[in-house]
N, C-alpha and C positions, 0 to 999 in steps of 0.2 A: 503493498499499499504505500502511495505516495500523496502527501499532503502538501497543496501550496495555497498561499494567503492571496488571493487575487485584489482584493479590496477592504479597506478598512476606514468606515467614517464614523467619527464619534464612537459609540459602544457599540455598533452594528460591524461584524465581520463577516466576511464572505470567503469560504473555503473550497478549492477544486482538489478533489479525493479521486484517486483512480487505483481501483484494485485489479491486478493483473488477471487475464483470463486463465491462468491456470489454476489459480485459487479458486475462484468462481467456477471451474470445471471440478473442483475436488469437492465443493460444497452440495455442488448439483446431484454428482454421483453417490454421495453418503446420504444425501435423502432419498432417492432411488432405492438406496440399498436398505434403509429402514422401511422405506413402503411395501419393500418386496418382503420384509419377516414379519410386518404387522396386518398387511391385508390379505382377505380370504377370496380367492378367486375360484369358481367352479374348474376341476380338470387339473387343478396343478397343487401340490403338496405345499404348505406354510412355508414360506422362506425360499421357495424354488419357483417364483412367478417371475418369468423372464423380464428383463430389463426394457428388452424392445416393445414388448406387450404394454409395460408401463410408459413408456415414453409416449406410444401412439395413443394411449388412453388417458393418460393424465400430464404430458410433458408441460402444457402450458401453466398448468396450477404448480407445478412443482417449481416451475423455474421463478414465477411470480412470488410464491412464497421464499424461495432462497434469495431472491434477492432484496424481498422486504427485510427479511434477516438480517442480509448483509449489510443494507443501508442502517440498520439499528446498531450492529455491532462495531463496522468499522468508523461510524461517524461518533462513538462513546469512545473508541481508542483514537481516534483524533484529538478529540476533546481533550484527553487524558494526557495524550505526548504532548498536546501546545498548550498544556495548563490554562483550557478553556473554562471558566464556569457560566453556563449557561443561565439566563434569569427566566426565560420560557422555552417553549416548545420550538427548538429550530426549523425553519422549512428547509426541506431537501426537495432538489430536482435533478431527475436523472436526465444526463444529457445524451447519454448513449449505452446500449448493451445489445449483444449480439451473440448466439454460439462462436465461441472460438476468438473472442475480442475481450479486451477489457471493459470493466463496469467502471462508466465515466459519472460523476455527478457534481454537484455543487451544493453546499450547504450554507443560508445565510443564518446567522445568530447574532443575539445582543447579549452583551457579556456583564456581569457585573461590574459597575463602577468603581474605581479606587476611592476607598474611603478613608480617611485621615480623620480618626478618632481624638477629640480633643481630653486632656487630662481633665478627668474628672474632679480631680482636687482643685482645681479651680474654678468650678462652677459654685455658684451660690444662689440658696433660694430661701424664702419665707415660709415659713408652715402656719397657717392660720389656726390660732387655739381660742375656743369660747367655751366660757365657763358657766355650767349648768346651774343657775342661780335660781334661789327658793322661788322668785316671780313666776320663773318659766316652768317650774315643776306644778306650781299651782294652776297656771294657763292649761296645761297638760291634764290635769287633776278635772279641770271646769269640762274641757273637752270629752273627757269619760263618763263623766256625769250626765253631759250635753246627750252623749251617744244611748244613754240608758234611758233619757228621759220619756214619760208617760203623759198623755194629754188629758186633760179634766173638762166637764162642762163649766160654762162660765156661770160663776157664781150671781152675776145679775147682767141682764142684756146690756151689750154696749159695742160700738163699730170695731171692728176689727183692726188689730195693729200687727207690727213685724212681731216674729215668733209665735202667732197664733197660728193653728191648724185648722184652716177653713175645708171644709167636705161640701164638694162642688159636683155639678153636672156643666158638662162645656161640648160645645160643637164647634169646628173650625171651618171656615172656608177661605176659598182665595177667589178674586172675582165674584163672588157670590154662587162658585161651586164649592159644595161640600168636598174634602179630601179625605182618602185613607188614612185612617190613625188620627184622625183629629178630632175623634168623638170618646166622652167618658162619661160613668155616672159612679158617683158616691164616692171620687176620688179625694183622697186627704192630701192636701197640700199644706208644706209650713211655708206662710209667709217669709221671706228671706233668704230661703235655701237654694235661692237660684236654681232650682230644679228645672221650671221652665223656661220658654223663650225668654230674654231680657226684656223687661218690661212689663211681662204678662203678671206678676206675682205684685208688682205695684200698685197696680191699678185695682186690687182687690183690697188693699188698705182703706181702712176708713169705711167700709161697707158694712151693712147689718144683715143677718139672717134671714132670707128671704128675698134680697134682692137681686136684680137680674141686670147683670151688667155686659155692657158690651166693649171687650179688650181688643185694642188694637195694635198690634204687633208687627215687626218685620222680621222673616226668616232671615240667619245668618248668610253670608254670602258662600260660605264654605259648608252651608248644612249638608246634612247625610244624603238626604233626598232630593237628589238633582232638579226635579222638578218643581221643587219649592224654594230652592236657594235662591236668596235675595228679594223674595216677592213678598208683598202686605198681607197681612190676613186679618180676619176678624173672626173673635171667638164670642158667642153666647154664651154667656157663663151665668148659673144660677147659685148662689149661695145657698145652701141647705142647712147649714151649722156652722158655727165657731166654737173652737174648743180653745182651752188656753194651755200652757205647759202645767206639769205638776211639778213642783219644787223636790228636787232629789236629795235626799238627805246623804252625806258624805262623811262617814263615820265608818267605825269598824266591821258594821253587818254589812255596807257597799262594800270594802274591801276584799271581803270574804266572795264577793262576785268575780273576782279575778285571782282567786287562788291564792288571798295574802290572808294572814289571820288578824292584822292592824292594819289602821290607816297608813300608821307610819312606815310600815314594810310595802306598802302599795307605794307610798311616796318615794321610796328607797329605790322599789323597783321602776320607776317613772325616770328618777334620777339615772340611773343604769341605761334604761334604753336612749334617754337624750344624748347622754355621754357618747354612747354608741352611734348615735346619728350624726351627731354634729362632728365626731371623728372621721367616719365615712364621706361626709361634705367636704371635710377639710383635706383627706385623702384625695377626692375627688380634683379637688382646686391643685393640689400640688402635682398631680399627675399633668393636668391640661399645662400647667405653669412648665413643667419639666420639657414636656413635648415642644411646647414655643420656644424655650431656651435651646433645646437640642437643634431646631429648625433654624433659629438663629446662628447657631455656631458652626453648622456643619453644611457645607457649599459644595453641591458634585452634580454632576448631569447624571440625569436619571433617564431609563432604555424608553426609546419614544414607544415602544410596543406595549410596557406596561403602563405609560401613560395615558396612551391613546383606549386603552381597556378600561381604566379607573376613569376617565372621563366619560366615555359611553355609558357607563353604569350609572353613574351622576346624572347626564344629561338623561337618563330614560326617567331617571326618577322624578325629572322635573318635566317633562313633557306629559307623564301620567300626571303628576298634580296639576298642571294646566287643563289638563284634558277635564277633569274631575271636579275643577273650579276648588282646587286646595290650596292657590297660591296664596301668600300674606300680603300684605297690602305693598310692603318694599319689592317683590319681586314683579307685582302688576306693574309697578311705576318705572320698571326697567327695560330697555330694548332687547331683544334676543342676543345683538352683540355684546352688550354689558353682562349678561348672565352668562354667555359663555367665556367671559373672560375671568369671570368671579370662579366660575366651576374649573377652568383649567389650572388657577392658579391652588384650588383646594384639590384637584387631583395630583398637582406637584408636591405639595405637602405629605398627602399620603404615601406616596408610591416614595418619596424622600424618606419619610420616617420610619416605613415598612422595611426599608433595606438597610437602614441604619440599626432599628432594633437587631434585626437580622444578624448582619455584621457583628454587633456586640456581643449576641449571645455565641454566633460562632467563636469567638476569637475566648471568650470565657465559659467556654463550655458548660451554656445554660441550655436545657432540655425540659420538656414536658415529660416526666414518668407517669407509670403507672400509679403510683401512690399519690401523685398529682391530682389526677384524675379521679381517684378514688374519693379523695377528700373531698375535691369539687361535688362530685355527686352525692355524697353524705350530707355537705352542706345546703344542696339545692333541696334534697329530701326533707330537709328539718323545715323547710319553708311551709309544707304539707303536713300540718298536725295530723296522726291518724291515718296516715297514705305514706307514711315512708319506706316501707318495704316497696309497695307498688312502683314509686318512683323510681327507686334503686334499681330493680330488674327492669324496669323500662329503659333503662339508661343502657344497662349492661347487656339487653335482648336488641338494642336498635346500635350497631356499629358506628353507622353515618352519624347519629344523634351524639354519640358518644364521642365521635372525630369532631363536630363542630365546636365541642367544649375546649379544643386544643389552643385555638388563637386567643381567647381571652386570657386563659389561663398562661400562655406562654409571654405576652404582651408583660400581664401584671409580675411574672418572675424577673424580667428584663428591667421594668421601670422600678421594681422594690430593689434590685442588684445596684442600678445607678444612684438613685435615692441614699444607698447606704455609704455611697463615696464621696457625695459631693457635701458639702458645707450646708447643713439646715439651720435655720435660726427660728425660734418660734416667736409670733408677732399675735400679741393679746387682742381680740376684737370682741365686737358684740356680736349676738344672737345673728342682729339683723346685718350687721357689716359682712358677717360670714356668709349669710345667704346672698347678698346683695353684690358679692365680689365679682369683679369682672377684670378679666387678663388685663396686663400692660403688655404691651407688644415690645420686645426687646430692640433695643436701639441697633442691635446688629442686622436686623430681620429686614430685608427689601420690604417696602411696603406692599401689602396685599389688598385685596378687596375685604369689604367689611364682612361678607358671610364666609368668606374663605379663613378669616382670622378667629371667626367664632365659633366654625365648627371643630368639634372634637373629632379626633381620630378616629 
């Protein structure tokens, strides 16, 4: 086999590979020998079927299969010899092959870029830390109490107000025509719960039992029923009853509803859960900040084929959202050219970070082990109390589903590895600041479209 590099353009290489005719003839002959030993032909003993017979009956199929195997074998050998690491499946084109002649073919392949990883010890990030205050615990306790709240009859007749529950019959129409799903009877609606279309509940505040109200609303532009999206509607509503919330006594007995002996124990449980929640939010922000920093400090060419595939995936999602009326206001106000520019930047970021994390993992022997998968499945099964065994068996009985877990586990391991190397400084913030955090674009990073910067990898 001889290998000649005929062209190199950026990360794309083109090779010309020639396999001597003698090697191909030997491979074809060996395949016929195996076929003779395996095939059963009436009138011939196993292993004694004449090659001439097989040649006549299966010649083309044998040659095609031999060439296909040879293309894979010699291409891989060429990659090994030339130390080529492809990022995608190579494009192979047979130039010529006939009996008694060399097999000539070309290979177009994109290779991994040369990535120079920065010294992680030179990187620094802030980790947001929010303290769980007594006030936050009380707010969470109030929400728990509200979730268990029941209603009771009004002690004396009065107009409805927010937090009341009204029992209603309703019938909706658009342009005077009733629509499917727009009717209900004896429906209990808590005013202020934002259960119905925006503005619906507000128009039932200040009404009395027995009132009949015409409620005028407009369906959201992104409403899930396409025929109703963005259209004004009128609902004929009859208020059949008004009920007020029944006070919930938050005490030791209330704590027992959640498996705790005392109210103090319940508060401690709430504090622990909030601590975990804030920590998870902080970790999410830290990961985002790290990816931004890695993107800002690592600049290298990305393979065009990978970039095109990623962009096509993102653009397909955009076109589907556009077709189904799910674009946000910002997207609606931009031209297709502007959106393509944003998504090209986003695709570049994703591919670049993916290659970078893969390179860091390879150079530091980071892999996803069976133990990692098992732990992840156990953690996932715990999210479904009482169904843990069923969830566990589901994952391990469906290899593809289990395989899909590898990517997020892999990324998390690489991110944790990098975070263990860089300088981290705690920054105390309020809960409001924790949830309102927006990343600052590092100065080293070239300006990218807003959506590309806000999108998580």
